[in-house]
C-alpha positions in Angstrom: -70.5 -81.2 -121.2 -66.8 -80.2 -121.1 -65.9 -77.1 -123.0 -63.0 -77.2 -125.5 -61.1 -74.3 -127.1 -61.8 -73.7 -130.8 -59.0 -73.6 -133.3 -59.3 -69.8 -133.5 -59.1 -69.5 -129.7 -56.0 -71.7 -129.6 -54.3 -69.6 -132.3 -55.2 -66.4 -130.5 -53.8 -67.7 -127.2 -50.6 -69.0 -129.0 -50.0 -65.5 -130.5 -50.7 -63.9 -127.2 -48.3 -66.0 -125.2 -45.6 -66.1 -127.9 -45.5 -62.3 -128.0 -44.9 -62.0 -124.2 -41.4 -61.0 -123.0 -39.6 -63.7 -120.8 -40.6 -62.2 -117.4 -44.2 -61.7 -118.3 -44.3 -65.2 -119.9 -43.0 -66.8 -116.7 -45.5 -64.9 -114.6 -48.4 -66.0 -116.9 -47.1 -69.6 -116.8 -47.0 -69.6 -112.9 -50.4 -68.0 -112.6 -51.9 -70.6 -115.0 -50.2 -73.4 -113.1 -51.5 -72.1 -109.7 -55.0 -71.8 -111.1 -55.1 -75.4 -112.4 -53.6 -76.9 -109.3 -56.0 -75.0 -107.1 -59.0 -76.2 -109.1 -57.5 -79.8 -109.2 -57.2 -79.8 -105.4 -60.9 -79.1 -104.9 -63.2 -82.1 -104.2 -66.1 -80.5 -106.1 -66.2 -77.7 -108.6 -68.8 -75.1 -109.3 -70.4 -74.8 -112.8 -68.1 -71.9 -113.7 -65.0 -73.8 -112.3 -66.0 -76.9 -114.2 -66.3 -74.9 -117.4 -62.9 -73.3 -116.9 -60.9 -76.4 -115.9 -60.4 -78.1 -119.4 -59.7 -74.8 -121.3 -57.1 -74.0 -118.6 -55.4 -77.3 -119.2 -55.4 -76.6 -123.0 -53.9 -73.2 -122.3 -51.2 -74.8 -120.2 -50.4 -77.2 -123.0 -50.0 -74.2 -125.4 -47.7 -72.4 -122.9 -45.6 -75.6 -122.6 -45.2 -75.9 -126.4 -44.1 -72.2 -126.6 -41.6 -72.8 -123.7 -40.1 -75.8 -125.5 -39.9 -73.8 -128.7 -38.0 -71.0 -126.9 -35.6 -73.4 -125.4 -34.9 -75.0 -128.7 -34.5 -71.6 -130.4 -32.0 -70.5 -127.7 -30.0 -73.7 -128.2 -29.8 -73.1 -131.9 -28.9 -69.5 -131.4 -26.1 -70.5 -129.0 -24.7 -72.8 -131.8 -24.8 -69.9 -134.2 -23.0 -67.6 -131.8 -20.3 -70.1 -131.1 -19.5 -70.3 -134.8 -19.2 -66.5 -135.3 -15.8 -64.9 -135.3 -15.2 -61.3 -134.3 -13.2 -58.7 -136.2 -10.3 -56.9 -134.6 -10.5 -53.1 -134.4 -9.0 -51.4 -137.5 -9.0 -54.6 -139.6 -10.6 -54.2 -143.0 -13.2 -56.4 -144.7 -10.6 -58.7 -146.2 -9.6 -59.8 -142.7 -13.1 -59.9 -141.3 -12.6 -63.6 -140.3 -9.8 -62.9 -137.9 -10.5 -63.9 -134.3 -9.9 -61.4 -131.4 -8.4 -62.6 -128.1 -10.5 -61.0 -125.4 -7.6 -61.2 -123.0 -5.3 -59.2 -125.2 -4.7 -55.5 -124.4 -4.5 -53.5 -121.2 -7.5 -53.9 -119.0 -7.0 -50.8 -116.9 -7.1 -48.4 -119.9 -10.1 -50.1 -121.6 -13.5 -48.3 -121.7 -16.5 -49.9 -119.9 -18.1 -50.9 -123.2 -14.8 -52.6 -124.3 -14.6 -54.4 -121.0 -18.2 -55.6 -121.4 -17.8 -56.8 -124.9 -14.5 -58.7 -124.1 -16.1 -60.3 -121.0 -19.2 -61.3 -122.9 -16.9 -63.1 -125.3 -15.2 -65.0 -122.4 -18.6 -65.9 -121.0 -19.6 -67.2 -124.5 -16.5 -69.4 -124.9 -15.6 -70.4 -121.3 -19.0 -70.4 -119.6 -20.5 -73.5 -121.2 -20.2 -75.4 -117.9 -22.6 -73.0 -116.2 -26.3 -73.6 -116.0 -28.4 -71.5 -118.4 -29.8 -69.3 -115.6 -26.2 -68.7 -114.4 -25.2 -67.6 -117.9 -28.2 -65.3 -118.1 -27.5 -63.9 -114.6 -23.8 -63.1 -115.5 -24.8 -61.6 -118.9 -27.2 -59.3 -117.1 -24.6 -58.2 -114.6 -22.1 -57.3 -117.3 -24.7 -55.1 -118.9 -25.7 -53.3 -115.7 -24.4 -49.9 -114.7 -26.1 -48.0 -111.8 -25.2 -46.7 -108.4 -25.1 -50.2 -106.9 -23.6 -52.4 -109.6 -20.9 -51.5 -112.2 -20.8 -54.1 -114.9 -17.3 -53.0 -115.9 -16.0 -54.1 -112.4 -17.5 -57.6 -113.0 -16.0 -57.6 -116.5 -12.5 -56.6 -115.2 -12.8 -59.5 -112.8 -13.7 -62.0 -115.5 -10.9 -60.8 -117.8 -8.3 -61.1 -115.0 -9.4 -64.3 -113.2 -10.4 -66.4 -116.2 -7.1 -65.7 -117.9 -5.2 -69.1 -118.2 -2.2 -67.7 -116.4 -4.2 -66.4 -113.5 -6.1 -69.7 -113.2 -2.8 -71.7 -113.0 -1.4 -69.2 -110.5 -4.6 -69.5 -108.4 -4.2 -73.3 -108.2 -0.6 -72.9 -107.1 -1.3 -70.1 -104.7 -4.0 -72.0 -102.7 -2.4 -75.5 -102.7 1.4 -74.9 -102.4 3.4 -73.6 -99.5 5.9 -71.6 -101.6 4.6 -71.5 -105.1 7.0 -70.8 -108.0 5.1 -68.6 -110.3 6.1 -68.2 -114.0 6.6 -64.6 -115.2 3.2 -64.8 -116.9 1.5 -66.0 -113.8 3.2 -63.3 -111.6 2.0 -60.6 -114.1 -1.5 -62.1 -114.1 -1.7 -61.9 -110.2 -0.3 -58.3 -110.3 -2.8 -57.3 -112.9 -5.7 -58.7 -111.0 -4.8 -56.9 -107.8 -4.2 -53.6 -109.6 -7.4 -53.8 -111.7 -9.9 -55.0 -109.1 -11.4 -52.7 -106.5 -10.7 -53.6 -102.8 -7.9 -56.1 -103.4 -4.7 -55.3 -101.6 -1.3 -55.7 -103.1 -0.5 -58.5 -100.7 -3.9 -60.0 -100.3 -5.2 -63.4 -101.0 -6.3 -64.8 -104.4 -9.6 -63.8 -105.9 -11.8 -66.7 -106.8 -12.1 -67.0 -110.6 -15.6 -65.6 -111.6 -17.0 -68.8 -113.1 -16.7 -70.6 -109.8 -17.3 -67.6 -107.5 -20.4 -68.2 -105.4 -20.9 -64.5 -104.8 -21.3 -64.0 -108.6 -22.4 -67.3 -110.0 -25.5 -68.0 -107.9 -26.8 -71.5 -107.1 -30.5 -72.3 -107.7 -31.1 -72.5 -104.0 -33.7 -75.2 -104.7 -32.5 -77.5 -101.9 -29.9 -75.8 -99.6 -31.4 -72.3 -99.4 -34.9 -72.4 -100.9 -35.5 -68.7 -100.0 -33.1 -67.8 -102.8 -35.7 -69.1 -105.3 -38.4 -66.7 -104.1 -36.4 -63.6 -103.1 -34.8 -60.9 -105.1 -31.0 -61.3 -105.4 -28.7 -58.5 -106.5 -24.9 -58.5 -107.0 -23.2 -55.1 -106.2 -19.8 -53.7 -106.5 -20.2 -51.1 -103.7 -20.2 -51.3 -99.9 -24.0 -51.2 -99.5 -27.2 -51.4 -101.6 -29.2 -48.3 -101.9 -32.7 -48.1 -103.4 -35.9 -46.2 -103.4 -39.3 -47.4 -102.2 -42.7 -45.9 -101.6 -46.1 -47.1 -100.3 -47.4 -46.0 -103.7 -48.7 -42.9 -105.5 -52.0 -41.7 -104.2 -54.7 -41.0 -106.8 -57.8 -38.9 -106.2 -60.9 -37.5 -107.9 -60.9 -33.8 -108.4 -63.6 -31.4 -109.6 -63.5 -30.2 -113.2 -61.1 -27.3 -113.8 -59.8 -27.4 -110.2 -56.3 -27.8 -109.0 -55.2 -31.3 -108.5 -54.9 -32.3 -104.9 -51.5 -32.9 -103.3 -51.0 -36.6 -103.8 -47.2 -36.5 -103.5 -45.9 -40.0 -102.4 -43.5 -40.4 -99.5 -40.2 -41.8 -100.8 -37.7 -43.6 -98.6 -34.3 -44.9 -99.4 -33.7 -48.3 -97.9 -30.1 -49.1 -97.3 -28.8 -52.7 -97.0 -25.2 -52.9 -95.7 -23.0 -55.9 -96.5 -21.2 -57.9 -93.7 -18.1 -60.0 -93.9 -18.8 -63.7 -94.1 -15.8 -66.1 -93.4 -15.2 -69.7 -93.9 -12.3 -72.1 -93.2 -11.6 -75.3 -95.2 -8.8 -77.6 -93.9 -7.3 -80.2 -96.1 -4.3 -82.6 -96.1 -1.0 -81.9 -97.8 -1.6 -85.1 -99.9 -4.8 -83.6 -101.2 -3.0 -80.4 -102.2 -0.3 -82.4 -104.1 -2.8 -84.3 -106.2 -6.0 -82.5 -106.9 -7.8 -83.6 -110.1 -10.9 -81.6 -111.1 -9.7 -78.7 -109.0 -12.2 -76.1 -110.2 -15.2 -78.3 -109.8 -14.2 -79.4 -106.3 -13.3 -75.9 -105.3 -16.6 -74.5 -106.4 -18.5 -77.3 -104.4 -16.5 -76.7 -101.2 -16.9 -72.9 -101.4 -20.6 -73.2 -102.1 -21.5 -75.7 -99.3 -20.6 -73.5 -96.4 -21.6 -70.2 -98.0 -25.1 -71.3 -99.0 -25.6 -72.9 -95.6 -24.8 -69.6 -94.0 -27.2 -67.7 -96.3 -29.9 -70.3 -95.6 -29.7 -69.7 -91.8 -29.2 -66.0 -91.8 -31.9 -65.1 -94.3 -34.3 -66.6 -91.7 -33.1 -65.4 -88.3 -30.0 -63.2 -88.9 -29.8 -60.7 -86.1 -29.2 -57.5 -88.1 -26.5 -56.6 -85.6 -23.0 -57.3 -87.0 -24.7 -59.7 -89.5 -27.5 -59.4 -92.1 -31.2 -59.2 -91.1 -33.4 -62.3 -91.5 -37.0 -62.1 -92.5 -38.3 -63.4 -89.1 -36.0 -60.9 -87.3 -37.2 -58.0 -89.4 -40.9 -58.8 -89.0 -40.6 -59.4 -85.3 -39.1 -55.9 -84.9 -41.7 -54.2 -87.2 -44.6 -52.7 -85.4 -46.5 -51.2 -88.4 -50.0 -52.5 -88.2 -50.8 -55.2 -89.2 -47.3 -56.6 -89.6 -48.1 -59.0 -86.7 -51.0 -61.4 -86.4 -51.2 -62.6 -82.8 -52.4 -66.2 -82.4 -55.8 -66.6 -80.8 -54.4 -69.0 -78.2 -50.9 -68.5 -77.0 -48.7 -71.5 -77.9 -51.2 -72.8 -80.4 -51.3 -72.3 -84.1 -54.8 -72.6 -85.6 -56.4 -72.3 -89.0 -58.1 -69.1 -87.8 -54.7 -67.5 -87.3 -53.6 -68.5 -90.9 -56.8 -67.0 -92.3 -56.3 -63.8 -90.3 -52.7 -63.4 -91.6 -53.8 -64.0 -95.2 -56.6 -61.4 -94.8 -54.2 -58.9 -93.3 -51.7 -59.1 -96.3 -52.4 -56.3 -98.7 -54.1 -57.3 -101.9 -51.3 -56.2 -104.2 -48.9 -58.7 -102.5 -51.1 -61.7 -102.5 -50.7 -62.9 -106.2 -47.0 -63.7 -105.6 -47.2 -64.6 -101.9 -45.3 -67.5 -100.4 -45.5 -69.0 -96.8 -42.2 -69.6 -95.0 -42.1 -71.9 -91.9 -40.1 -74.6 -90.1 -41.0 -78.3 -90.6 -42.4 -78.4 -87.0 -44.7 -75.5 -87.8 -45.8 -77.2 -91.1 -46.7 -80.2 -89.0 -49.1 -78.1 -87.0 -50.6 -76.7 -90.2 -51.1 -80.2 -91.6 -53.3 -81.1 -88.6 -55.8 -78.4 -89.7 -57.6 -80.9 -91.9 -58.1 -83.6 -89.2 -61.4 -84.4 -87.5 -63.5 -84.0 -90.6 -62.8 -80.2 -90.6 -62.5 -78.2 -93.7 -58.8 -78.4 -94.7 -56.9 -75.1 -95.3 -53.8 -77.1 -96.3 -53.1 -79.3 -99.3 -50.2 -81.0 -101.0 -49.8 -80.5 -104.7 -48.6 -83.9 -106.0 -48.1 -82.5 -109.5 -45.5 -80.0 -108.2 -43.1 -82.4 -106.5 -45.2 -82.6 -103.4 -45.1 -78.8 -102.8 -47.3 -77.9 -99.8 -50.0 -75.3 -100.5 -51.7 -73.1 -97.9 -54.5 -70.7 -98.9 -53.7 -71.5 -102.5 -50.0 -70.4 -102.2 -46.8 -72.5 -102.0 -45.1 -73.2 -98.7 -41.3 -73.0 -98.3 -40.1 -75.2 -95.5 -36.7 -74.4 -93.9 -35.0 -76.0 -90.9 -33.6 -72.5 -90.1 -37.0 -70.9 -89.6 -38.2 -70.7 -86.0 -39.3 -74.1 -84.7 -42.7 -74.7 -83.1 -42.2 -75.3 -79.4 -45.6 -74.5 -77.9 -44.3 -71.9 -75.5 -46.6 -69.0 -74.5 -43.8 -66.4 -74.4 -42.5 -64.5 -77.5 -42.3 -66.9 -80.5 -42.7 -66.6 -84.3 -44.5 -69.2 -86.4 -44.7 -68.3 -90.0 -44.3 -65.4 -92.4 -46.4 -64.9 -95.6 -45.7 -62.3 -98.2 -44.2 -61.3 -101.6 -40.5 -62.2 -101.2 -39.5 -60.1 -104.2 -39.5 -57.4 -101.4 -36.9 -59.4 -99.5 -33.5 -58.4 -101.0 -30.4 -60.6 -100.9 -27.3 -58.4 -101.6 -24.0 -60.0 -102.5 -20.9 -57.9 -103.0 -19.1 -59.4 -106.0 -15.9 -61.3 -105.3 -14.7 -63.9 -102.9 -11.1 -64.2 -101.8 -9.1 -67.2 -100.6 -5.9 -67.3 -98.6 -3.7 -70.3 -97.9 -2.8 -71.1 -94.3 0.4 -73.1 -94.8 0.4 -75.3 -91.7 -2.2 -76.2 -89.2 -1.1 -77.1 -85.7 -2.5 -79.5 -83.1 -4.0 -77.5 -80.3 -2.8 -79.9 -77.6 0.8 -80.6 -78.7 1.5 -77.6 -80.8 3.0 -79.8 -83.5 1.9 -79.6 -87.2 -0.8 -81.9 -88.3 0.1 -82.3 -92.0 -2.8 -80.1 -93.0 -3.2 -76.8 -94.6 -6.3 -74.6 -94.8 -8.2 -72.2 -97.0 -9.4 -69.1 -95.3 -12.2 -67.7 -97.5 -14.1 -64.4 -97.0 -16.9 -62.6 -98.9 -19.5 -59.9 -98.0 -23.2 -60.0 -98.3 -26.4 -58.6 -96.6 -30.2 -59.0 -96.7 -33.3 -57.3 -95.4 -36.9 -56.6 -96.3 -37.0 -53.4 -98.4 -40.8 -53.1 -97.8 -41.9 -54.8 -94.6 -45.6 -54.0 -95.5 -45.3 -56.8 -98.1 -45.2 -59.4 -95.3 -47.3 -60.5 -92.3 -45.9 -62.5 -89.3 -47.9 -64.9 -87.2 -46.5 -64.9 -83.7 -47.4 -65.0 -80.0 -46.9 -61.3 -79.5 
C-alpha cells in the first residue's frame, strides 16, 4: 500500500522548507529532484524505495508551492520598491517625498557606501530589462568588498556608463567616424575615464554596465553550459587570489592530554586574467541607422565572448590563455586524478565506475560529468546487449543525460572520442563549484573607422568594433575532479 504524508507531516515539512535561506532551499530542491528521478528511472524498486517514492513526490509538491510563493512575494516587493521615493541628504521630514537623482553629485569624491546606494537605485530603475538572476548577481557585486572585488568600482562604472549623456556619447563613439559630442556628452566621457580604473585618457569606450557581458552574465544554458555548474566571480583586480585546503584534520586524544598537531596545510590559488579580443565588422549603412542599438550591441558582444569561454573552459592551454578543465586534469598527477581506461582507445562501463569510485565522497553529491557528444555516444552503448545500463535519460528534465545518478553536460568543445591508443582524454567528473571562472569587470570597444580590401587596398564601406576584455579560469581544487583518459 502506498504511503501518504499526514497533515502534520506536510505542515512540518512546509515550515522546514519555508525557513531555509535561498541557497539551502535550492540545494534541497535539487537533492529531492535527483532522488525522485533516480527512483523513477529504476525498473523495479525495493520495499524501502517503494515506500519512499510517493512521500518524496509530495515533498516535491510542497517545495514547488513554496518556490512559487517566493517568486510572487519577490514580484510584489519589487512593485513596492518601485513606488518608494528616497529622501535627499539634509532634507527634513516635510520634504521626505523628494526624489534623489543618483547621477547627481561628484562620483570621485563619494564614499563607497554612497556609491553603492546610488548604483543600487540605478539598478532598481534602469535594470528592469535584466533577467532576475542578472539583477541578483549585480546587486551582490555592488555589496561585495574584498581583496578580489571592490563593489565601489562596479558602482562607479554603473553611475558613469548608465548616465544618459554617456549612453548617447557611447552610441556616437562606436558608430560615427568623427562624432560631434555635446558638452554634456564630452563631460560624461571624461568623467568615466577619470573615475574608472584601468581606462586611459584616450582609450576606447567602456561598455555600459547593463549590456556588459563581463558583468551581466548570461545563463550559459545553451552556448556555454559549464557556466551553469561552475563558480563564477567578477573581480576588479588583475588576478583572483583565494585560500584552499584539503581540510582540517580531526583526531581522538586521550583525556587531559595535549591535542595533537592537526594544523591544515593552506595554499593560495591564484588565477590570472588574460586579454580576450573580438572584432565585429559592419557596414556604414548599419552605423547610420541602428534601431534597438543596446539590445543588438549586447547580442553581438555576447555571441563571440561566450563562444570563446565555452571552448577555453574545456581545453584552454593555460599558457597565454586561461586553463581549461581537461587541460588542468591532464597535467595533474595527484593520485587518483587520472583513471586509465582498461583497454586503450576504448571507453567502457568499468572505467566510468572506477572514476566514480575514485572521486572523494564529499564531492559526489554535487558532481557532474562533462564530455563531448562523441564520448556520450560511447556511454550510451553501455546498455546494449541486454547488459545492465549505467546510463539513462531523464525525460522529466528536458532529456538531460544521467550517468551514475548524476547529470551529464555535453559540449562540442570537450575532447572528442577518436579511438586512438595514444594520449587522449574522455570525460571529467567532479564538483564544478571548484572550477572557478574569473571575469575582470569591464569590456571596452573602439571604433575602426574604415576597413580596407586586402587585395586592392581600397576601402570596403565597412567599419569595425574592436572589443577587448579580460578573464581567466582554472580548477582551484583539482582533487574535486577525476579524469578518465588513456594515460
